[in-house]
DOMARLUM-558729 format. One line per 5 residues: number of its first residue (from 1); for each residue x, y, z of C-alpha. Coordinates in nm, 2 decimals. Example, Ala and Ser with C-alpha at 12.3 -4.5 7.8 and 13.67 -1.06 7.14 Angstrom:
residues 2
1	1.23/-0.45/0.78 ~ 1.37/-0.11/0.71
This chain:
residues 504
1	0.00/0.00/0.00 ~ 0.13/0.34/-0.10 ~ 0.05/0.62/0.15 ~ 0.09/1.00/0.14 ~ 0.09/1.24/0.43
6	0.03/1.60/0.32 ~ 0.16/1.84/0.59 ~ 0.42/1.75/0.85 ~ 0.33/1.96/1.15 ~ 0.17/1.82/1.46
11	-0.09/1.61/1.29 ~ 0.14/1.48/1.02 ~ 0.42/1.38/1.25 ~ 0.17/1.22/1.49 ~ 0.01/1.03/1.20
16	0.35/0.90/1.08 ~ 0.45/0.81/1.44 ~ 0.13/0.61/1.49 ~ 0.17/0.43/1.15 ~ 0.53/0.33/1.24
21	0.42/0.16/1.57 ~ 0.22/-0.11/1.39 ~ 0.38/-0.45/1.32 ~ 0.26/-0.43/0.95 ~ 0.43/-0.09/0.89
26	0.69/-0.25/0.68 ~ 0.42/-0.35/0.43 ~ 0.34/0.01/0.33 ~ 0.55/0.29/0.18 ~ 0.49/0.64/0.30
31	0.57/0.97/0.12 ~ 0.56/1.28/0.34 ~ 0.51/1.63/0.20 ~ 0.58/1.98/0.34 ~ 0.82/2.27/0.28
36	1.17/2.23/0.40 ~ 1.10/2.51/0.65 ~ 0.79/2.34/0.80 ~ 0.89/1.98/0.77 ~ 0.85/1.82/1.11
41	0.77/2.14/1.30 ~ 0.47/2.31/1.13 ~ 0.38/2.67/1.18 ~ 0.27/2.69/1.55 ~ 0.60/2.54/1.67
46	0.84/2.68/1.41 ~ 1.17/2.83/1.50 ~ 1.07/3.17/1.65 ~ 1.13/3.38/1.95 ~ 1.16/3.18/2.27
51	0.93/3.44/2.44 ~ 0.64/3.26/2.28 ~ 0.52/3.00/2.53 ~ 0.31/2.69/2.50 ~ -0.01/2.75/2.69
56	0.00/2.40/2.84 ~ 0.25/2.29/3.11 ~ 0.53/2.09/2.95 ~ 0.43/1.78/3.14 ~ 0.09/1.78/2.97
61	0.22/1.79/2.61 ~ 0.30/1.48/2.41 ~ 0.27/1.30/2.08 ~ 0.26/0.98/2.27 ~ -0.10/0.89/2.36
66	0.01/0.65/2.63 ~ 0.25/0.90/2.80 ~ 0.15/1.27/2.84 ~ 0.49/1.34/2.99 ~ 0.69/1.22/2.69
71	0.78/1.58/2.58 ~ 0.90/1.67/2.93 ~ 1.11/1.35/2.94 ~ 1.26/1.44/2.60 ~ 1.33/1.80/2.72
76	1.52/1.68/3.03 ~ 1.74/1.45/2.82 ~ 1.81/1.72/2.56 ~ 2.12/1.93/2.58 ~ 2.02/2.19/2.32
81	1.77/2.37/2.53 ~ 1.80/2.47/2.90 ~ 1.51/2.67/3.05 ~ 1.57/2.52/3.39 ~ 1.26/2.39/3.56
86	1.02/2.62/3.37 ~ 0.66/2.50/3.38 ~ 0.58/2.65/3.04 ~ 0.84/2.60/2.77 ~ 0.88/2.80/2.44
91	0.68/2.67/2.14 ~ 1.00/2.62/1.94 ~ 1.11/2.35/2.19 ~ 0.81/2.14/2.12 ~ 0.88/2.19/1.75
96	1.22/2.04/1.80 ~ 1.07/1.75/2.00 ~ 0.85/1.68/1.70 ~ 1.14/1.71/1.46 ~ 1.34/1.47/1.67
101	1.06/1.21/1.65 ~ 1.05/1.25/1.27 ~ 1.43/1.22/1.24 ~ 1.43/0.91/1.46 ~ 1.16/0.75/1.23
106	1.36/0.84/0.92 ~ 1.67/0.68/1.07 ~ 1.49/0.37/1.17 ~ 1.27/0.29/0.87 ~ 1.36/0.28/0.50
111	1.00/0.29/0.37 ~ 0.95/0.66/0.45 ~ 1.03/0.91/0.17 ~ 1.07/1.28/0.23 ~ 0.94/1.54/-0.03
116	1.03/1.89/0.07 ~ 0.76/2.04/-0.14 ~ 0.42/2.19/-0.08 ~ 0.16/1.98/-0.26 ~ 0.01/2.18/-0.54
121	-0.30/1.98/-0.62 ~ -0.48/1.64/-0.58 ~ -0.69/1.45/-0.83 ~ -0.91/1.14/-0.79 ~ -0.90/0.88/-1.06
126	-1.24/0.78/-1.19 ~ -1.17/0.41/-1.20 ~ -1.22/0.22/-0.87 ~ -0.98/-0.05/-0.75 ~ -1.07/-0.41/-0.64
131	-1.19/-0.27/-0.31 ~ -1.42/-0.02/-0.47 ~ -1.20/0.27/-0.38 ~ -1.05/0.55/-0.59 ~ -0.67/0.60/-0.64
136	-0.56/0.96/-0.55 ~ -0.30/1.15/-0.74 ~ -0.09/1.39/-0.54 ~ 0.09/1.66/-0.75 ~ 0.37/1.90/-0.66
141	0.62/2.13/-0.83 ~ 0.98/2.01/-0.85 ~ 1.24/2.20/-1.06 ~ 0.96/2.40/-1.22 ~ 0.78/2.09/-1.34
146	0.47/1.92/-1.21 ~ 0.52/1.58/-1.07 ~ 0.22/1.35/-0.99 ~ 0.22/1.02/-0.80 ~ -0.07/0.77/-0.73
151	-0.16/0.67/-0.38 ~ -0.39/0.41/-0.22 ~ -0.43/0.62/0.10 ~ -0.39/0.99/0.17 ~ -0.39/1.19/0.50
156	-0.45/1.56/0.47 ~ -0.27/1.70/0.78 ~ -0.21/2.05/0.68 ~ -0.28/2.23/1.01 ~ -0.44/2.57/1.04
161	-0.58/2.76/0.75 ~ -0.41/3.10/0.68 ~ -0.50/3.40/0.90 ~ -0.82/3.59/0.86 ~ -0.82/3.93/0.68
166	-1.14/4.07/0.84 ~ -1.09/4.43/0.71 ~ -0.96/4.35/0.35 ~ -0.61/4.48/0.42 ~ -0.40/4.20/0.25
171	-0.11/4.34/0.05 ~ -0.13/4.69/0.19 ~ 0.21/4.82/0.30 ~ 0.24/4.83/0.68 ~ -0.02/4.55/0.73
176	0.15/4.25/0.88 ~ -0.09/3.97/0.77 ~ 0.03/3.70/1.01 ~ 0.20/3.74/1.34 ~ 0.43/3.44/1.28
181	0.72/3.42/1.29 ~ 0.72/3.71/1.53 ~ 1.09/3.76/1.48 ~ 1.00/3.88/1.12 ~ 0.70/4.09/1.22
186	0.90/4.40/1.31 ~ 1.17/4.38/1.04 ~ 1.05/4.70/0.86 ~ 0.92/4.88/1.16 ~ 1.12/5.19/1.28
191	1.17/5.29/1.64 ~ 0.93/5.58/1.63 ~ 0.65/5.40/1.45 ~ 0.33/5.33/1.64 ~ 0.17/4.99/1.63
196	-0.17/4.84/1.68 ~ -0.24/4.47/1.73 ~ -0.57/4.33/1.60 ~ -0.71/4.05/1.81 ~ -0.70/3.95/2.18
201	-0.65/3.58/2.17 ~ -0.34/3.37/2.24 ~ -0.18/3.48/1.91 ~ -0.22/3.84/2.02 ~ -0.05/3.76/2.36
206	0.25/3.61/2.17 ~ 0.28/3.93/1.96 ~ 0.24/4.15/2.27 ~ 0.53/3.97/2.45 ~ 0.76/4.00/2.15
211	0.67/4.36/2.06 ~ 0.71/4.48/2.42 ~ 1.06/4.35/2.43 ~ 1.17/4.47/2.08 ~ 1.00/4.80/2.01
216	1.06/5.13/2.20 ~ 0.76/5.34/2.11 ~ 0.48/5.29/2.36 ~ 0.20/5.24/2.43 ~ 0.10/4.95/2.21
221	-0.27/4.93/2.13 ~ -0.44/4.60/2.14 ~ -0.79/4.59/2.00 ~ -1.08/4.38/1.89 ~ -1.46/4.39/1.90
226	-1.49/4.24/2.25 ~ -1.13/4.32/2.36 ~ -1.14/4.02/2.60 ~ -0.82/3.81/2.67 ~ -0.83/3.44/2.73
231	-0.86/3.30/3.08 ~ -0.56/3.22/3.30 ~ -0.46/2.86/3.34 ~ -0.55/2.73/3.69 ~ -0.46/2.42/3.87
236	-0.54/2.10/3.68 ~ -0.80/1.86/3.82 ~ -0.86/1.50/3.73 ~ -1.21/1.48/3.59 ~ -1.42/1.16/3.55
241	-1.75/1.24/3.38 ~ -2.06/1.06/3.51 ~ -2.34/1.20/3.29 ~ -2.17/1.34/2.98 ~ -2.08/1.02/2.80
246	-2.16/0.81/2.50 ~ -2.43/0.61/2.68 ~ -2.62/0.92/2.78 ~ -2.61/1.06/2.43 ~ -2.72/0.73/2.28
251	-3.01/0.73/2.52 ~ -3.11/1.08/2.42 ~ -3.09/0.99/2.05 ~ -3.31/0.68/2.10 ~ -3.57/0.90/2.28
256	-3.56/1.19/2.02 ~ -3.54/1.01/1.69 ~ -3.17/1.02/1.65 ~ -3.11/1.37/1.77 ~ -2.99/1.53/2.10
261	-3.20/1.84/2.17 ~ -3.00/2.13/2.31 ~ -3.24/2.16/2.61 ~ -3.17/1.80/2.70 ~ -2.79/1.84/2.66
266	-2.81/2.15/2.89 ~ -2.98/1.93/3.15 ~ -2.69/1.68/3.12 ~ -2.44/1.97/3.17 ~ -2.62/2.09/3.47
271	-2.63/1.74/3.63 ~ -2.26/1.70/3.55 ~ -2.17/2.03/3.70 ~ -2.36/1.95/4.02 ~ -2.19/1.61/4.04
276	-1.85/1.78/3.99 ~ -1.93/2.05/4.24 ~ -1.89/2.33/3.99 ~ -2.09/2.65/4.01 ~ -2.16/2.68/3.64
281	-2.33/3.02/3.64 ~ -2.05/3.17/3.85 ~ -1.78/3.03/3.62 ~ -1.96/3.13/3.29 ~ -2.03/3.49/3.41
286	-1.73/3.57/3.62 ~ -1.60/3.82/3.36 ~ -1.62/4.19/3.35 ~ -1.51/4.43/3.08 ~ -1.20/4.51/3.28
291	-0.93/4.27/3.16 ~ -0.70/4.34/3.46 ~ -0.99/4.25/3.70 ~ -1.05/3.92/3.50 ~ -0.68/3.83/3.50
296	-0.64/3.90/3.87 ~ -0.96/3.70/3.95 ~ -0.83/3.39/3.77 ~ -0.49/3.42/3.94 ~ -0.65/3.45/4.28
301	-0.89/3.17/4.23 ~ -0.66/2.93/4.05 ~ -0.80/2.62/4.20 ~ -1.17/2.69/4.13 ~ -1.09/2.82/3.78
306	-0.86/2.53/3.71 ~ -1.13/2.29/3.82 ~ -1.37/2.44/3.57 ~ -1.11/2.46/3.29 ~ -1.03/2.09/3.35
311	-1.40/2.01/3.33 ~ -1.45/2.20/3.00 ~ -1.14/2.03/2.85 ~ -1.27/1.69/2.94 ~ -1.61/1.77/2.81
316	-1.45/1.88/2.48 ~ -1.30/1.53/2.44 ~ -1.66/1.40/2.45 ~ -1.82/1.66/2.23 ~ -1.82/1.47/1.90
321	-2.13/1.26/1.96 ~ -2.31/1.55/2.13 ~ -2.23/1.80/1.86 ~ -2.32/1.57/1.57 ~ -2.65/1.47/1.72
326	-2.77/1.83/1.74 ~ -2.98/2.00/1.47 ~ -2.83/2.29/1.28 ~ -3.05/2.54/1.47 ~ -2.94/2.39/1.81
331	-2.57/2.40/1.70 ~ -2.62/2.77/1.61 ~ -2.78/2.84/1.95 ~ -2.51/2.64/2.13 ~ -2.23/2.85/1.97
336	-2.41/3.17/2.05 ~ -2.46/3.07/2.42 ~ -2.15/2.87/2.49 ~ -1.90/2.90/2.20 ~ -1.69/3.18/2.36
341	-1.69/3.01/2.70 ~ -1.54/2.69/2.55 ~ -1.29/2.89/2.36 ~ -1.18/3.10/2.65 ~ -1.16/2.82/2.90
346	-0.99/2.55/2.68 ~ -0.72/2.79/2.56 ~ -0.60/2.97/2.88 ~ -0.28/3.16/2.90 ~ 0.01/3.07/3.13
351	0.01/3.26/3.47 ~ 0.34/3.43/3.38 ~ 0.18/3.58/3.07 ~ -0.11/3.71/3.28 ~ 0.11/3.87/3.53
356	0.31/4.05/3.26 ~ -0.01/4.17/3.09 ~ -0.14/4.31/3.42 ~ 0.19/4.50/3.48 ~ 0.20/4.64/3.12
361	-0.17/4.75/3.13 ~ -0.14/4.91/3.47 ~ 0.18/5.09/3.37 ~ 0.01/5.22/3.05 ~ 0.25/5.04/2.82
366	-0.04/4.84/2.68 ~ -0.38/5.00/2.60 ~ -0.67/4.76/2.53 ~ -0.96/4.90/2.33 ~ -1.29/4.74/2.26
371	-1.56/4.80/1.99 ~ -1.33/4.79/1.68 ~ -1.55/4.83/1.38 ~ -1.33/4.90/1.08 ~ -0.96/4.95/0.97
376	-0.86/5.13/0.66 ~ -0.54/5.30/0.53 ~ -0.56/5.66/0.44 ~ -0.28/5.91/0.37 ~ 0.00/5.68/0.48
381	-0.16/5.57/0.81 ~ -0.41/5.30/0.92 ~ -0.73/5.45/1.06 ~ -0.91/5.24/1.33 ~ -1.28/5.31/1.38
386	-1.45/5.22/1.71 ~ -1.82/5.18/1.78 ~ -1.98/5.50/1.90 ~ -1.66/5.71/1.85 ~ -1.64/5.94/1.55
391	-1.27/6.01/1.56 ~ -1.04/5.74/1.42 ~ -0.71/5.63/1.58 ~ -0.40/5.64/1.35 ~ -0.11/5.40/1.34
396	0.19/5.33/1.11 ~ 0.17/4.95/1.14 ~ -0.11/4.70/1.21 ~ -0.03/4.34/1.31 ~ -0.30/4.09/1.24
401	-0.35/3.85/1.53 ~ -0.72/3.77/1.47 ~ -0.67/3.40/1.43 ~ -0.69/3.16/1.13 ~ -0.97/3.13/0.89
406	-1.23/2.87/0.96 ~ -1.46/2.85/0.66 ~ -1.38/2.76/0.30 ~ -1.57/3.07/0.18 ~ -1.31/3.28/0.35
411	-1.02/3.14/0.14 ~ -0.88/3.35/-0.14 ~ -0.75/3.22/-0.48 ~ -0.40/3.22/-0.33 ~ -0.50/2.92/-0.11
416	-0.54/2.73/-0.43 ~ -0.48/2.38/-0.30 ~ -0.79/2.37/-0.07 ~ -0.99/2.58/-0.32 ~ -0.89/2.33/-0.60
421	-1.01/2.03/-0.40 ~ -1.34/2.22/-0.35 ~ -1.37/2.32/-0.71 ~ -1.31/1.96/-0.82 ~ -1.58/1.85/-0.58
426	-1.34/1.62/-0.39 ~ -1.43/1.81/-0.07 ~ -1.73/2.02/0.04 ~ -1.76/2.30/0.30 ~ -1.92/2.22/0.63
431	-2.16/2.49/0.75 ~ -1.98/2.53/1.08 ~ -1.63/2.54/0.95 ~ -1.38/2.32/0.76 ~ -1.50/2.04/0.54
436	-1.75/1.75/0.55 ~ -1.60/1.44/0.70 ~ -1.75/1.14/0.89 ~ -1.74/1.17/1.26 ~ -1.47/0.96/1.43
441	-1.32/0.82/1.11 ~ -1.25/1.16/0.95 ~ -1.32/1.02/0.61 ~ -1.39/1.28/0.35 ~ -1.75/1.31/0.23
446	-1.71/1.41/-0.14 ~ -2.00/1.56/-0.34 ~ -1.87/1.37/-0.65 ~ -1.72/1.05/-0.51 ~ -1.92/0.99/-0.20
451	-1.76/0.88/0.12 ~ -1.38/0.82/0.07 ~ -1.24/0.58/0.33 ~ -0.89/0.63/0.19 ~ -0.89/1.01/0.21
456	-0.86/1.12/0.58 ~ -0.84/1.47/0.72 ~ -0.69/1.55/1.06 ~ -0.69/1.88/1.23 ~ -0.86/2.22/1.20
461	-1.02/2.13/0.86 ~ -1.25/1.89/1.05 ~ -1.36/2.15/1.30 ~ -1.72/2.16/1.17 ~ -1.76/1.79/1.27
466	-1.50/1.75/1.54 ~ -1.61/2.04/1.76 ~ -1.34/2.30/1.79 ~ -1.07/2.05/1.68 ~ -0.75/2.20/1.81
471	-0.49/2.11/2.07 ~ -0.22/1.85/2.05 ~ -0.40/1.58/2.25 ~ -0.71/1.60/2.02 ~ -0.49/1.58/1.71
476	-0.32/1.27/1.85 ~ -0.66/1.11/1.92 ~ -0.76/1.17/1.56 ~ -0.44/1.03/1.43 ~ -0.48/0.71/1.64
481	-0.83/0.65/1.50 ~ -0.73/0.72/1.14 ~ -0.42/0.50/1.15 ~ -0.62/0.21/1.30 ~ -0.86/0.24/1.01
486	-0.57/0.22/0.76 ~ -0.45/-0.11/0.90 ~ -0.80/-0.25/0.90 ~ -0.82/-0.15/0.53 ~ -0.47/-0.31/0.47
491	-0.60/-0.64/0.61 ~ -0.92/-0.62/0.41 ~ -0.72/-0.56/0.09 ~ -0.50/-0.87/0.16 ~ -0.81/-1.08/0.22
496	-0.96/-0.96/-0.11 ~ -0.64/-1.04/-0.30 ~ -0.64/-1.39/-0.15 ~ -1.00/-1.45/-0.25 ~ -0.93/-1.33/-0.61
501	-0.62/-1.54/-0.64 ~ -0.82/-1.85/-0.53 ~ -1.08/-1.78/-0.80 ~ -0.81/-1.77/-1.06
């Protein structure tokens, strides 16, 4: 069996790692694709400033599903990096951990072939094989020529989509479209230039930390519509769910003709919170408009906040059956009521970052402004318009930290690989983000070719089905399931070949 893995960041390395652990790995050949720059590290964990911290403690990060301390163990043995006993390590360190796993696999196995090229396009051959599946052609540019190869099985593991451009500023001088790598973000900025940062999520915090240490003109303005930072990571709790589980969801579906009504799901949440001794209303509505108050609250109540964050994180691992059993209307209502709560509490910042933000805001070095409505460039400066305020603020540079795109409709023609798959009807957009795939198996549901068991997608592109699919542990979970399916398929193919040979 010939296999392709397109994208070699977290999902790609995890998939290859899981493939290699099987006793039948020697029976397949694997071609891996990514740029030389991203091969084995991906964008989030690329070589960048060591001021950019992972938002999870090092002892909770791992590509090994059986050992969440694998990364910390590797770090302790590694002589290249020394950040002492730091609880939160720089992102680039995890990137090198992933790279070391890839290099170890390449040294150990002779059936893995590296292609340091971005894949340009994919095609599906119209003729089915003996198993009733389509061969998939993967094409890339090498020495200015298109090269295409046929594969029995393809994993799309390309990571995040490009960053949003909510105000249509792409290509305008002074607009920094993506905050990464941050070491390049300020390369054209002069000492006296003023800067505004768009967005208040984790990406924004990365940029703030870097800009504050490398730019002299203050204050730095950070702005978005809500202007609310993520929560602060509290103390981790072990959570064992009693009511939110597969059995409960199946029971709901049997009672409600295959669906899980939101009102019934909310009752399960309430029962679970009571069982876990969590004051749900207090945790959901503890925030004020004052970011400093919010950050200080979380720091002061680290045990209670950490308990709730741990609960939400565990619930997130059980959201696939709940999410996919809801109607479209219920999903929409769920996101309106709880979407931001999930986002804020499953992506908290390290406590050290919160303490720095508090200091910078209280000193006036950082100004956080809410109500951003529009950004335009006029007479050499960017003009930022806020709700209810007639006068526009003016800045030399704007750094975009609004986060990655989520929907295929947001993609420009420059993102031609994904757009090409959509145009060829190999993939279709999901109404809640990413593309249509089967829950759990992550098989592509193609408008033209139907369900494609040999075309798997792992990562953010599955977010419409795999609720809010991000985080290393969730990607590893997806990889494990997808790889198990491949080896089942490999076994079925061999059985089919045996039956056909007997008939001959």
